[in-house]
PyMOL commands that place a pseudoatom at each C-alpha (Angstrom):
pseudoatom trace, name=CA, resn=MET, resi=1, chain=A, elem=C, hetatm=0, pos=[-2.045, -4.541, -1.808]
pseudoatom trace, name=CA, resn=VAL, resi=2, chain=A, elem=C, hetatm=0, pos=[-0.162, -3.250, -4.210]
pseudoatom trace, name=CA, resn=GLY, resi=3, chain=A, elem=C, hetatm=0, pos=[0.446, -4.502, -7.846]
pseudoatom trace, name=CA, resn=CYS, resi=4, chain=A, elem=C, hetatm=0, pos=[4.443, -4.169, -9.340]
pseudoatom trace, name=CA, resn=ASN, resi=5, chain=A, elem=C, hetatm=0, pos=[5.502, -1.627, -10.772]
pseudoatom trace, name=CA, resn=GLY, resi=6, chain=A, elem=C, hetatm=0, pos=[8.104, -3.431, -12.759]
pseudoatom trace, name=CA, resn=TYR, resi=7, chain=A, elem=C, hetatm=0, pos=[4.982, -5.544, -14.515]
pseudoatom trace, name=CA, resn=ARG, resi=8, chain=A, elem=C, hetatm=0, pos=[3.723, -3.099, -17.252]
pseudoatom trace, name=CA, resn=ASN, resi=9, chain=A, elem=C, hetatm=0, pos=[4.775, 0.445, -18.214]
pseudoatom trace, name=CA, resn=PRO, resi=10, chain=A, elem=C, hetatm=0, pos=[2.831, 3.492, -15.897]
pseudoatom trace, name=CA, resn=ALA, resi=11, chain=A, elem=C, hetatm=0, pos=[1.638, 4.524, -18.553]
pseudoatom trace, name=CA, resn=LEU, resi=12, chain=A, elem=C, hetatm=0, pos=[-0.493, 2.130, -19.452]
pseudoatom trace, name=CA, resn=TYR, resi=13, chain=A, elem=C, hetatm=0, pos=[-1.200, 1.310, -15.825]
pseudoatom trace, name=CA, resn=ALA, resi=14, chain=A, elem=C, hetatm=0, pos=[-2.679, 5.080, -15.382]
pseudoatom trace, name=CA, resn=LYS, resi=15, chain=A, elem=C, hetatm=0, pos=[-4.885, 3.599, -18.302]
pseudoatom trace, name=CA, resn=ILE, resi=16, chain=A, elem=C, hetatm=0, pos=[-6.212, 1.044, -16.588]
pseudoatom trace, name=CA, resn=ALA, resi=17, chain=A, elem=C, hetatm=0, pos=[-6.897, 2.460, -12.834]
pseudoatom trace, name=CA, resn=SER, resi=18, chain=A, elem=C, hetatm=0, pos=[-8.784, 5.303, -15.243]
pseudoatom trace, name=CA, resn=THR, resi=19, chain=A, elem=C, hetatm=0, pos=[-11.044, 2.915, -17.117]
pseudoatom trace, name=CA, resn=VAL, resi=20, chain=A, elem=C, hetatm=0, pos=[-10.864, 0.560, -13.878]
pseudoatom trace, name=CA, resn=ASP, resi=21, chain=A, elem=C, hetatm=0, pos=[-12.661, 4.235, -11.981]
pseudoatom trace, name=CA, resn=VAL, resi=22, chain=A, elem=C, hetatm=0, pos=[-14.806, 4.692, -14.043]
pseudoatom trace, name=CA, resn=ALA, resi=23, chain=A, elem=C, hetatm=0, pos=[-16.324, 0.840, -14.341]
pseudoatom trace, name=CA, resn=SER, resi=24, chain=A, elem=C, hetatm=0, pos=[-16.215, 0.815, -10.600]
pseudoatom trace, name=CA, resn=HIS, resi=25, chain=A, elem=C, hetatm=0, pos=[-18.303, 4.687, -10.150]
pseudoatom trace, name=CA, resn=GLY, resi=26, chain=A, elem=C, hetatm=0, pos=[-15.218, 6.474, -8.716]
pseudoatom trace, name=CA, resn=ARG, resi=27, chain=A, elem=C, hetatm=0, pos=[-13.906, 3.308, -6.437]
pseudoatom trace, name=CA, resn=LEU, resi=28, chain=A, elem=C, hetatm=0, pos=[-10.562, 2.305, -7.558]
pseudoatom trace, name=CA, resn=TYR, resi=29, chain=A, elem=C, hetatm=0, pos=[-7.841, 2.093, -5.212]
pseudoatom trace, name=CA, resn=ALA, resi=30, chain=A, elem=C, hetatm=0, pos=[-4.846, 1.750, -7.111]
pseudoatom trace, name=CA, resn=GLY, resi=31, chain=A, elem=C, hetatm=0, pos=[-1.452, 0.989, -5.701]
pseudoatom trace, name=CA, resn=ILE, resi=32, chain=A, elem=C, hetatm=0, pos=[1.940, 0.471, -6.672]
pseudoatom trace, name=CA, resn=GLY, resi=33, chain=A, elem=C, hetatm=0, pos=[5.422, -0.825, -5.447]
pseudoatom trace, name=CA, resn=ALA, resi=34, chain=A, elem=C, hetatm=0, pos=[8.417, -1.279, -6.973]
pseudoatom trace, name=CA, resn=GLY, resi=35, chain=A, elem=C, hetatm=0, pos=[8.778, -5.702, -6.025]
pseudoatom trace, name=CA, resn=TRP, resi=36, chain=A, elem=C, hetatm=0, pos=[10.598, -7.760, -4.524]
pseudoatom trace, name=CA, resn=HIS, resi=37, chain=A, elem=C, hetatm=0, pos=[9.554, -11.085, -5.589]
pseudoatom trace, name=CA, resn=GLN, resi=38, chain=A, elem=C, hetatm=0, pos=[12.556, -12.041, -7.273]
pseudoatom trace, name=CA, resn=HIS, resi=39, chain=A, elem=C, hetatm=0, pos=[11.150, -15.477, -9.509]
pseudoatom trace, name=CA, resn=GLU, resi=40, chain=A, elem=C, hetatm=0, pos=[8.112, -14.173, -10.354]
pseudoatom trace, name=CA, resn=TRP, resi=41, chain=A, elem=C, hetatm=0, pos=[10.146, -11.401, -11.718]
pseudoatom trace, name=CA, resn=ARG, resi=42, chain=A, elem=C, hetatm=0, pos=[12.120, -13.845, -13.460]
pseudoatom trace, name=CA, resn=ALA, resi=43, chain=A, elem=C, hetatm=0, pos=[8.947, -16.152, -14.149]
pseudoatom trace, name=CA, resn=TYR, resi=44, chain=A, elem=C, hetatm=0, pos=[6.830, -13.843, -16.339]
pseudoatom trace, name=CA, resn=GLY, resi=45, chain=A, elem=C, hetatm=0, pos=[10.583, -12.929, -18.295]
pseudoatom trace, name=CA, resn=TYR, resi=46, chain=A, elem=C, hetatm=0, pos=[10.993, -9.268, -16.619]
pseudoatom trace, name=CA, resn=GLY, resi=47, chain=A, elem=C, hetatm=0, pos=[13.888, -9.665, -15.851]
pseudoatom trace, name=CA, resn=PHE, resi=48, chain=A, elem=C, hetatm=0, pos=[15.565, -8.314, -11.809]
pseudoatom trace, name=CA, resn=PRO, resi=49, chain=A, elem=C, hetatm=0, pos=[17.073, -5.123, -12.005]
pseudoatom trace, name=CA, resn=LYS, resi=50, chain=A, elem=C, hetatm=0, pos=[18.540, -4.000, -9.034]
pseudoatom trace, name=CA, resn=ALA, resi=51, chain=A, elem=C, hetatm=0, pos=[16.992, -2.425, -5.565]
pseudoatom trace, name=CA, resn=ARG, resi=52, chain=A, elem=C, hetatm=0, pos=[18.056, 1.305, -6.797]
pseudoatom trace, name=CA, resn=ASP, resi=53, chain=A, elem=C, hetatm=0, pos=[16.471, 0.058, -10.025]
pseudoatom trace, name=CA, resn=ARG, resi=54, chain=A, elem=C, hetatm=0, pos=[13.891, -1.445, -8.823]
pseudoatom trace, name=CA, resn=VAL, resi=55, chain=A, elem=C, hetatm=0, pos=[13.078, 1.641, -6.568]
pseudoatom trace, name=CA, resn=GLY, resi=56, chain=A, elem=C, hetatm=0, pos=[14.205, 4.312, -9.454]
pseudoatom trace, name=CA, resn=MET, resi=57, chain=A, elem=C, hetatm=0, pos=[11.759, 2.772, -12.012]
pseudoatom trace, name=CA, resn=LEU, resi=58, chain=A, elem=C, hetatm=0, pos=[8.883, 3.504, -9.039]
pseudoatom trace, name=CA, resn=ARG, resi=59, chain=A, elem=C, hetatm=0, pos=[9.887, 7.386, -9.068]
pseudoatom trace, name=CA, resn=GLU, resi=60, chain=A, elem=C, hetatm=0, pos=[9.579, 8.026, -11.916]
pseudoatom trace, name=CA, resn=ALA, resi=61, chain=A, elem=C, hetatm=0, pos=[6.277, 5.914, -12.393]
pseudoatom trace, name=CA, resn=CYS, resi=62, chain=A, elem=C, hetatm=0, pos=[4.210, 7.625, -9.733]
pseudoatom trace, name=CA, resn=GLU, resi=63, chain=A, elem=C, hetatm=0, pos=[4.899, 10.855, -11.089]
pseudoatom trace, name=CA, resn=ILE, resi=64, chain=A, elem=C, hetatm=0, pos=[4.222, 9.755, -14.909]
pseudoatom trace, name=CA, resn=ILE, resi=65, chain=A, elem=C, hetatm=0, pos=[0.395, 8.122, -13.468]
pseudoatom trace, name=CA, resn=HIS, resi=66, chain=A, elem=C, hetatm=0, pos=[-0.248, 11.431, -11.944]
pseudoatom trace, name=CA, resn=LYS, resi=67, chain=A, elem=C, hetatm=0, pos=[0.711, 13.576, -15.165]
pseudoatom trace, name=CA, resn=MET, resi=68, chain=A, elem=C, hetatm=0, pos=[-1.309, 10.866, -17.088]
pseudoatom trace, name=CA, resn=TRP, resi=69, chain=A, elem=C, hetatm=0, pos=[-4.321, 11.731, -14.524]
pseudoatom trace, name=CA, resn=THR, resi=70, chain=A, elem=C, hetatm=0, pos=[-4.039, 15.230, -14.160]
pseudoatom trace, name=CA, resn=GLU, resi=71, chain=A, elem=C, hetatm=0, pos=[-2.689, 16.663, -17.215]
pseudoatom trace, name=CA, resn=ASP, resi=72, chain=A, elem=C, hetatm=0, pos=[-4.091, 16.699, -21.083]
pseudoatom trace, name=CA, resn=TYR, resi=73, chain=A, elem=C, hetatm=0, pos=[-0.830, 16.676, -22.375]
pseudoatom trace, name=CA, resn=PRO, resi=74, chain=A, elem=C, hetatm=0, pos=[1.335, 14.946, -20.075]
pseudoatom trace, name=CA, resn=GLU, resi=75, chain=A, elem=C, hetatm=0, pos=[5.421, 14.657, -20.816]
pseudoatom trace, name=CA, resn=PHE, resi=76, chain=A, elem=C, hetatm=0, pos=[8.055, 13.205, -19.349]
pseudoatom trace, name=CA, resn=ARG, resi=77, chain=A, elem=C, hetatm=0, pos=[11.566, 12.252, -20.079]
pseudoatom trace, name=CA, resn=GLY, resi=78, chain=A, elem=C, hetatm=0, pos=[12.965, 10.892, -17.128]
pseudoatom trace, name=CA, resn=ARG, resi=79, chain=A, elem=C, hetatm=0, pos=[16.042, 7.461, -16.935]
pseudoatom trace, name=CA, resn=TYR, resi=80, chain=A, elem=C, hetatm=0, pos=[13.864, 5.232, -16.990]
pseudoatom trace, name=CA, resn=TYR, resi=81, chain=A, elem=C, hetatm=0, pos=[10.067, 5.927, -18.853]
pseudoatom trace, name=CA, resn=THR, resi=82, chain=A, elem=C, hetatm=0, pos=[9.509, 8.802, -21.145]
pseudoatom trace, name=CA, resn=ILE, resi=83, chain=A, elem=C, hetatm=0, pos=[5.466, 9.425, -22.323]
pseudoatom trace, name=CA, resn=ASP, resi=84, chain=A, elem=C, hetatm=0, pos=[4.731, 12.108, -25.313]
pseudoatom trace, name=CA, resn=LYS, resi=85, chain=A, elem=C, hetatm=0, pos=[1.938, 14.010, -24.791]
pseudoatom trace, name=CA, resn=PRO, resi=86, chain=A, elem=C, hetatm=0, pos=[-0.588, 9.918, -24.641]
pseudoatom trace, name=CA, resn=ILE, resi=87, chain=A, elem=C, hetatm=0, pos=[-4.101, 9.907, -24.385]
pseudoatom trace, name=CA, resn=ASN, resi=88, chain=A, elem=C, hetatm=0, pos=[-5.959, 8.561, -21.378]
pseudoatom trace, name=CA, resn=GLU, resi=89, chain=A, elem=C, hetatm=0, pos=[-9.276, 10.030, -21.602]
pseudoatom trace, name=CA, resn=PRO, resi=90, chain=A, elem=C, hetatm=0, pos=[-11.902, 9.513, -19.690]
pseudoatom trace, name=CA, resn=LYS, resi=91, chain=A, elem=C, hetatm=0, pos=[-9.515, 10.129, -17.267]
pseudoatom trace, name=CA, resn=GLY, resi=92, chain=A, elem=C, hetatm=0, pos=[-11.647, 8.607, -14.352]
pseudoatom trace, name=CA, resn=VAL, resi=93, chain=A, elem=C, hetatm=0, pos=[-14.438, 9.432, -11.873]
pseudoatom trace, name=CA, resn=GLN, resi=94, chain=A, elem=C, hetatm=0, pos=[-12.433, 10.879, -8.322]
pseudoatom trace, name=CA, resn=LYS, resi=95, chain=A, elem=C, hetatm=0, pos=[-11.210, 13.350, -8.049]
pseudoatom trace, name=CA, resn=PRO, resi=96, chain=A, elem=C, hetatm=0, pos=[-8.321, 15.117, -8.602]
pseudoatom trace, name=CA, resn=HIS, resi=97, chain=A, elem=C, hetatm=0, pos=[-7.907, 11.562, -9.033]
pseudoatom trace, name=CA, resn=PRO, resi=98, chain=A, elem=C, hetatm=0, pos=[-7.933, 8.130, -7.763]
pseudoatom trace, name=CA, resn=PRO, resi=99, chain=A, elem=C, hetatm=0, pos=[-5.854, 7.611, -4.704]
pseudoatom trace, name=CA, resn=LEU, resi=100, chain=A, elem=C, hetatm=0, pos=[-2.976, 5.987, -5.350]
pseudoatom trace, name=CA, resn=TRP, resi=101, chain=A, elem=C, hetatm=0, pos=[-1.345, 4.052, -2.708]
pseudoatom trace, name=CA, resn=ILE, resi=102, chain=A, elem=C, hetatm=0, pos=[2.454, 3.383, -2.373]
pseudoatom trace, name=CA, resn=GLY, resi=103, chain=A, elem=C, hetatm=0, pos=[3.837, 0.248, -0.925]
pseudoatom trace, name=CA, resn=GLY, resi=104, chain=A, elem=C, hetatm=0, pos=[7.236, -0.035, 0.631]
pseudoatom trace, name=CA, resn=GLY, resi=105, chain=A, elem=C, hetatm=0, pos=[8.896, 2.170, 3.763]
pseudoatom trace, name=CA, resn=GLY, resi=106, chain=A, elem=C, hetatm=0, pos=[12.418, 3.033, 2.186]
pseudoatom trace, name=CA, resn=GLU, resi=107, chain=A, elem=C, hetatm=0, pos=[13.650, 5.379, 3.966]
pseudoatom trace, name=CA, resn=LYS, resi=108, chain=A, elem=C, hetatm=0, pos=[15.868, 7.732, 1.234]
pseudoatom trace, name=CA, resn=VAL, resi=109, chain=A, elem=C, hetatm=0, pos=[13.335, 7.265, -1.557]
pseudoatom trace, name=CA, resn=THR, resi=110, chain=A, elem=C, hetatm=0, pos=[10.315, 5.541, -1.380]
pseudoatom trace, name=CA, resn=LEU, resi=111, chain=A, elem=C, hetatm=0, pos=[9.185, 7.822, 1.455]
pseudoatom trace, name=CA, resn=ARG, resi=112, chain=A, elem=C, hetatm=0, pos=[9.770, 10.523, -0.642]
pseudoatom trace, name=CA, resn=VAL, resi=113, chain=A, elem=C, hetatm=0, pos=[7.929, 9.327, -3.272]
pseudoatom trace, name=CA, resn=VAL, resi=114, chain=A, elem=C, hetatm=0, pos=[5.336, 8.827, -0.763]
pseudoatom trace, name=CA, resn=ALA, resi=115, chain=A, elem=C, hetatm=0, pos=[5.075, 12.080, 0.269]
pseudoatom trace, name=CA, resn=ARG, resi=116, chain=A, elem=C, hetatm=0, pos=[5.299, 13.906, -3.721]
pseudoatom trace, name=CA, resn=TRP, resi=117, chain=A, elem=C, hetatm=0, pos=[2.804, 11.407, -5.333]
pseudoatom trace, name=CA, resn=GLY, resi=118, chain=A, elem=C, hetatm=0, pos=[0.959, 9.165, -2.435]
pseudoatom trace, name=CA, resn=ASP, resi=119, chain=A, elem=C, hetatm=0, pos=[-2.055, 9.297, -1.071]
pseudoatom trace, name=CA, resn=ALA, resi=120, chain=A, elem=C, hetatm=0, pos=[-1.185, 7.007, 0.929]
pseudoatom trace, name=CA, resn=CYS, resi=121, chain=A, elem=C, hetatm=0, pos=[1.634, 4.335, 2.332]
pseudoatom trace, name=CA, resn=ASN, resi=122, chain=A, elem=C, hetatm=0, pos=[2.207, 0.893, 3.495]
pseudoatom trace, name=CA, resn=VAL, resi=123, chain=A, elem=C, hetatm=0, pos=[3.973, 0.465, 6.274]
pseudoatom trace, name=CA, resn=VAL, resi=124, chain=A, elem=C, hetatm=0, pos=[4.601, -2.698, 8.391]
pseudoatom trace, name=CA, resn=GLY, resi=125, chain=A, elem=C, hetatm=0, pos=[6.589, -3.486, 12.085]
pseudoatom trace, name=CA, resn=ASP, resi=126, chain=A, elem=C, hetatm=0, pos=[6.544, -2.921, 15.301]
pseudoatom trace, name=CA, resn=PRO, resi=127, chain=A, elem=C, hetatm=0, pos=[4.659, 0.123, 17.372]
pseudoatom trace, name=CA, resn=GLN, resi=128, chain=A, elem=C, hetatm=0, pos=[9.051, 1.622, 17.025]
pseudoatom trace, name=CA, resn=THR, resi=129, chain=A, elem=C, hetatm=0, pos=[9.004, 0.336, 13.825]
pseudoatom trace, name=CA, resn=VAL, resi=130, chain=A, elem=C, hetatm=0, pos=[6.462, 1.763, 12.962]
pseudoatom trace, name=CA, resn=ARG, resi=131, chain=A, elem=C, hetatm=0, pos=[6.625, 5.686, 14.455]
pseudoatom trace, name=CA, resn=HIS, resi=132, chain=A, elem=C, hetatm=0, pos=[10.106, 5.521, 13.331]
pseudoatom trace, name=CA, resn=LYS, resi=133, chain=A, elem=C, hetatm=0, pos=[8.851, 5.043, 9.651]
pseudoatom trace, name=CA, resn=LEU, resi=134, chain=A, elem=C, hetatm=0, pos=[5.762, 7.615, 9.999]
pseudoatom trace, name=CA, resn=GLU, resi=135, chain=A, elem=C, hetatm=0, pos=[9.172, 10.289, 11.532]
pseudoatom trace, name=CA, resn=VAL, resi=136, chain=A, elem=C, hetatm=0, pos=[10.497, 9.761, 8.281]
pseudoatom trace, name=CA, resn=LEU, resi=137, chain=A, elem=C, hetatm=0, pos=[7.943, 10.384, 6.100]
pseudoatom trace, name=CA, resn=LYS, resi=138, chain=A, elem=C, hetatm=0, pos=[6.273, 13.510, 7.998]
pseudoatom trace, name=CA, resn=ARG, resi=139, chain=A, elem=C, hetatm=0, pos=[10.248, 14.938, 7.595]
pseudoatom trace, name=CA, resn=HIS, resi=140, chain=A, elem=C, hetatm=0, pos=[9.784, 14.676, 4.110]
pseudoatom trace, name=CA, resn=CYS, resi=141, chain=A, elem=C, hetatm=0, pos=[7.168, 15.800, 3.228]
pseudoatom trace, name=CA, resn=ASP, resi=142, chain=A, elem=C, hetatm=0, pos=[7.829, 19.104, 5.377]
pseudoatom trace, name=CA, resn=GLU, resi=143, chain=A, elem=C, hetatm=0, pos=[10.793, 19.360, 2.730]
pseudoatom trace, name=CA, resn=VAL, resi=144, chain=A, elem=C, hetatm=0, pos=[8.580, 18.608, -0.373]
pseudoatom trace, name=CA, resn=GLY, resi=145, chain=A, elem=C, hetatm=0, pos=[5.371, 21.183, 1.359]
pseudoatom trace, name=CA, resn=ARG, resi=146, chain=A, elem=C, hetatm=0, pos=[2.933, 18.364, 1.696]
pseudoatom trace, name=CA, resn=ASN, resi=147, chain=A, elem=C, hetatm=0, pos=[0.595, 18.189, 4.278]
pseudoatom trace, name=CA, resn=TYR, resi=148, chain=A, elem=C, hetatm=0, pos=[1.407, 15.190, 5.897]
pseudoatom trace, name=CA, resn=GLU, resi=149, chain=A, elem=C, hetatm=0, pos=[-2.250, 14.515, 7.258]
pseudoatom trace, name=CA, resn=GLU, resi=150, chain=A, elem=C, hetatm=0, pos=[-3.476, 14.698, 2.964]
pseudoatom trace, name=CA, resn=ILE, resi=151, chain=A, elem=C, hetatm=0, pos=[-1.506, 10.398, 3.144]
pseudoatom trace, name=CA, resn=ILE, resi=152, chain=A, elem=C, hetatm=0, pos=[-3.116, 7.737, 4.814]
pseudoatom trace, name=CA, resn=LYS, resi=153, chain=A, elem=C, hetatm=0, pos=[-1.478, 6.143, 7.016]
pseudoatom trace, name=CA, resn=SER, resi=154, chain=A, elem=C, hetatm=0, pos=[-1.854, 2.114, 6.226]
pseudoatom trace, name=CA, resn=THR, resi=155, chain=A, elem=C, hetatm=0, pos=[0.295, -0.975, 7.721]
pseudoatom trace, name=CA, resn=ALA, resi=156, chain=A, elem=C, hetatm=0, pos=[-0.633, -4.754, 6.810]
pseudoatom trace, name=CA, resn=VAL, resi=157, chain=A, elem=C, hetatm=0, pos=[-1.710, -7.137, 10.016]
pseudoatom trace, name=CA, resn=THR, resi=158, chain=A, elem=C, hetatm=0, pos=[-2.486, -11.147, 9.642]
pseudoatom trace, name=CA, resn=VAL, resi=159, chain=A, elem=C, hetatm=0, pos=[-4.728, -12.132, 12.372]
pseudoatom trace, name=CA, resn=GLN, resi=160, chain=A, elem=C, hetatm=0, pos=[-5.592, -15.547, 13.520]
pseudoatom trace, name=CA, resn=LEU, resi=161, chain=A, elem=C, hetatm=0, pos=[-7.875, -15.429, 16.468]
pseudoatom trace, name=CA, resn=VAL, resi=162, chain=A, elem=C, hetatm=0, pos=[-8.452, -17.615, 19.411]
pseudoatom trace, name=CA, resn=GLU, resi=163, chain=A, elem=C, hetatm=0, pos=[-10.811, -18.892, 22.406]
pseudoatom trace, name=CA, resn=LYS, resi=164, chain=A, elem=C, hetatm=0, pos=[-9.168, -18.705, 25.687]
pseudoatom trace, name=CA, resn=GLU, resi=165, chain=A, elem=C, hetatm=0, pos=[-6.353, -16.198, 26.192]
pseudoatom trace, name=CA, resn=LYS, resi=166, chain=A, elem=C, hetatm=0, pos=[-3.539, -19.622, 26.904]
pseudoatom trace, name=CA, resn=ASP, resi=167, chain=A, elem=C, hetatm=0, pos=[-4.091, -20.958, 23.451]
pseudoatom trace, name=CA, resn=ALA, resi=168, chain=A, elem=C, hetatm=0, pos=[-2.534, -17.401, 21.422]
pseudoatom trace, name=CA, resn=SER, resi=169, chain=A, elem=C, hetatm=0, pos=[0.773, -19.203, 21.815]
pseudoatom trace, name=CA, resn=LYS, resi=170, chain=A, elem=C, hetatm=0, pos=[-0.430, -22.290, 20.350]
pseudoatom trace, name=CA, resn=ALA, resi=171, chain=A, elem=C, hetatm=0, pos=[-1.860, -20.698, 17.807]
pseudoatom trace, name=CA, resn=LYS, resi=172, chain=A, elem=C, hetatm=0, pos=[0.026, -21.756, 14.106]
pseudoatom trace, name=CA, resn=VAL, resi=173, chain=A, elem=C, hetatm=0, pos=[-0.168, -17.564, 11.989]
pseudoatom trace, name=CA, resn=ALA, resi=174, chain=A, elem=C, hetatm=0, pos=[0.441, -18.233, 8.342]
pseudoatom trace, name=CA, resn=SER, resi=175, chain=A, elem=C, hetatm=0, pos=[3.786, -16.607, 7.549]
pseudoatom trace, name=CA, resn=THR, resi=176, chain=A, elem=C, hetatm=0, pos=[2.670, -13.432, 4.848]
pseudoatom trace, name=CA, resn=ARG, resi=177, chain=A, elem=C, hetatm=0, pos=[5.882, -11.034, 4.074]
pseudoatom trace, name=CA, resn=GLY, resi=178, chain=A, elem=C, hetatm=0, pos=[4.963, -8.223, 4.347]
pseudoatom trace, name=CA, resn=SER, resi=179, chain=A, elem=C, hetatm=0, pos=[2.254, -7.449, 7.528]
pseudoatom trace, name=CA, resn=SER, resi=180, chain=A, elem=C, hetatm=0, pos=[3.126, -8.653, 11.057]
pseudoatom trace, name=CA, resn=THR, resi=181, chain=A, elem=C, hetatm=0, pos=[0.948, -11.732, 12.828]
pseudoatom trace, name=CA, resn=TYR, resi=182, chain=A, elem=C, hetatm=0, pos=[-1.047, -11.714, 15.293]
pseudoatom trace, name=CA, resn=ALA, resi=183, chain=A, elem=C, hetatm=0, pos=[-3.391, -14.303, 17.544]
pseudoatom trace, name=CA, resn=GLY, resi=184, chain=A, elem=C, hetatm=0, pos=[-4.786, -13.825, 20.620]
pseudoatom trace, name=CA, resn=THR, resi=185, chain=A, elem=C, hetatm=0, pos=[-8.639, -13.690, 22.204]
pseudoatom trace, name=CA, resn=PRO, resi=186, chain=A, elem=C, hetatm=0, pos=[-10.345, -10.516, 20.159]
pseudoatom trace, name=CA, resn=GLU, resi=187, chain=A, elem=C, hetatm=0, pos=[-9.979, -8.064, 23.612]
pseudoatom trace, name=CA, resn=MET, resi=188, chain=A, elem=C, hetatm=0, pos=[-5.378, -9.506, 22.451]
pseudoatom trace, name=CA, resn=VAL, resi=189, chain=A, elem=C, hetatm=0, pos=[-5.718, -8.185, 19.058]
pseudoatom trace, name=CA, resn=ALA, resi=190, chain=A, elem=C, hetatm=0, pos=[-7.541, -5.207, 20.342]
pseudoatom trace, name=CA, resn=GLU, resi=191, chain=A, elem=C, hetatm=0, pos=[-4.650, -4.194, 22.415]
pseudoatom trace, name=CA, resn=GLU, resi=192, chain=A, elem=C, hetatm=0, pos=[-2.314, -5.113, 19.777]
pseudoatom trace, name=CA, resn=LEU, resi=193, chain=A, elem=C, hetatm=0, pos=[-3.711, -2.998, 17.381]
pseudoatom trace, name=CA, resn=ARG, resi=194, chain=A, elem=C, hetatm=0, pos=[-4.016, 0.633, 19.654]
pseudoatom trace, name=CA, resn=ALA, resi=195, chain=A, elem=C, hetatm=0, pos=[-0.749, 0.076, 19.121]
pseudoatom trace, name=CA, resn=LEU, resi=196, chain=A, elem=C, hetatm=0, pos=[-0.623, 0.912, 16.317]
pseudoatom trace, name=CA, resn=VAL, resi=197, chain=A, elem=C, hetatm=0, pos=[-3.019, 3.510, 16.376]
pseudoatom trace, name=CA, resn=GLU, resi=198, chain=A, elem=C, hetatm=0, pos=[-1.277, 4.787, 19.353]
pseudoatom trace, name=CA, resn=VAL, resi=199, chain=A, elem=C, hetatm=0, pos=[1.933, 5.803, 16.889]
pseudoatom trace, name=CA, resn=GLY, resi=200, chain=A, elem=C, hetatm=0, pos=[0.124, 7.270, 13.677]
pseudoatom trace, name=CA, resn=ILE, resi=201, chain=A, elem=C, hetatm=0, pos=[-1.946, 4.067, 11.817]
pseudoatom trace, name=CA, resn=ASP, resi=202, chain=A, elem=C, hetatm=0, pos=[-5.516, 5.034, 11.210]
pseudoatom trace, name=CA, resn=TYR, resi=203, chain=A, elem=C, hetatm=0, pos=[-5.921, 2.395, 8.272]
pseudoatom trace, name=CA, resn=PHE, resi=204, chain=A, elem=C, hetatm=0, pos=[-5.028, -1.208, 8.387]
pseudoatom trace, name=CA, resn=ILE, resi=205, chain=A, elem=C, hetatm=0, pos=[-5.034, -4.122, 5.530]
pseudoatom trace, name=CA, resn=VAL, resi=206, chain=A, elem=C, hetatm=0, pos=[-6.447, -7.136, 7.308]
pseudoatom trace, name=CA, resn=THR, resi=207, chain=A, elem=C, hetatm=0, pos=[-5.505, -10.889, 6.416]
pseudoatom trace, name=CA, resn=ILE, resi=208, chain=A, elem=C, hetatm=0, pos=[-7.175, -14.012, 7.595]
pseudoatom trace, name=CA, resn=PRO, resi=209, chain=A, elem=C, hetatm=0, pos=[-4.922, -17.530, 7.041]
pseudoatom trace, name=CA, resn=ARG, resi=210, chain=A, elem=C, hetatm=0, pos=[-7.699, -19.949, 5.217]
pseudoatom trace, name=CA, resn=ASN, resi=211, chain=A, elem=C, hetatm=0, pos=[-10.260, -17.116, 4.772]
pseudoatom trace, name=CA, resn=ALA, resi=212, chain=A, elem=C, hetatm=0, pos=[-11.829, -18.475, 1.122]
pseudoatom trace, name=CA, resn=TYR, resi=213, chain=A, elem=C, hetatm=0, pos=[-12.427, -22.000, 2.793]
pseudoatom trace, name=CA, resn=ASP, resi=214, chain=A, elem=C, hetatm=0, pos=[-13.998, -20.637, 6.173]
pseudoatom trace, name=CA, resn=GLN, resi=215, chain=A, elem=C, hetatm=0, pos=[-15.674, -17.306, 6.172]
pseudoatom trace, name=CA, resn=GLU, resi=216, chain=A, elem=C, hetatm=0, pos=[-15.885, -17.602, 10.111]
pseudoatom trace, name=CA, resn=PRO, resi=217, chain=A, elem=C, hetatm=0, pos=[-12.963, -15.943, 11.395]
pseudoatom trace, name=CA, resn=GLN, resi=218, chain=A, elem=C, hetatm=0, pos=[-13.730, -13.210, 9.268]
pseudoatom trace, name=CA, resn=THR, resi=219, chain=A, elem=C, hetatm=0, pos=[-16.979, -13.245, 10.598]
pseudoatom trace, name=CA, resn=ARG, resi=220, chain=A, elem=C, hetatm=0, pos=[-16.093, -13.244, 14.190]
pseudoatom trace, name=CA, resn=PHE, resi=221, chain=A, elem=C, hetatm=0, pos=[-13.522, -10.215, 13.818]
pseudoatom trace, name=CA, resn=ALA, resi=222, chain=A, elem=C, hetatm=0, pos=[-16.025, -8.198, 12.580]
pseudoatom trace, name=CA, resn=ARG, resi=223, chain=A, elem=C, hetatm=0, pos=[-17.933, -8.873, 14.859]
pseudoatom trace, name=CA, resn=GLU, resi=224, chain=A, elem=C, hetatm=0, pos=[-15.784, -8.777, 17.843]
pseudoatom trace, name=CA, resn=VAL, resi=225, chain=A, elem=C, hetatm=0, pos=[-12.942, -6.999, 16.937]
pseudoatom trace, name=CA, resn=VAL, resi=226, chain=A, elem=C, hetatm=0, pos=[-13.863, -3.899, 14.671]
pseudoatom trace, name=CA, resn=PRO, resi=227, chain=A, elem=C, hetatm=0, pos=[-16.365, -2.610, 17.388]
pseudoatom trace, name=CA, resn=MET, resi=228, chain=A, elem=C, hetatm=0, pos=[-13.800, -1.639, 19.863]
pseudoatom trace, name=CA, resn=PHE, resi=229, chain=A, elem=C, hetatm=0, pos=[-12.277, 0.741, 17.668]
pseudoatom trace, name=CA, resn=ALA, resi=230, chain=A, elem=C, hetatm=0, pos=[-15.972, 2.529, 16.601]
for i in range(1, 230): cmd.bond("trace and resi %d" % i, "trace and resi %d" % (i + 1))
show_as sticks, trace
zoom trace
């Protein structure tokens, strides 16, 4: 759901995002994260900074992106990045700026970055874990003076629907890093999702295995599960 901050300069990211928002007539959700996939980092020749550096880069990047989207002559000097009044025009259709979605549930840094700069977060886990992460986010919001209710709370789920309840345990759900997996009838899956809604989730990013090859499960999810939340 997000792009890796380490793969492009944040000022360039801000310009790209602004252009896409204009080209799409204000339909962009801009997603960013610190990055975790070591092989991918190294495959592109970006090295693989330590975790503390990756999240530190993300923290600075989010501030730079916000400045690029909202200021005419933005300046920033940090440990990892520096900008000196770069031009970013047009800034985008959505006001005050395109929504910035920040992936990750790190409690000390990432969720604090969300509280300061994010319009949406993405945390993953069972209801108890998600409840805890959102409580941490709320504390960070209180500390920085941010309205917690302004932030969209999302989670990623992988879903495989079956015809009969007894088949749920036999269903093989594709393993997807960064998402919780659910197999069952529409009613069973809806019950699992409701448990996440009850702890504060208001947006689901749904992955359906092999969706590129067979769209019927997606159609069935839309027809049989989504209406339960209308």
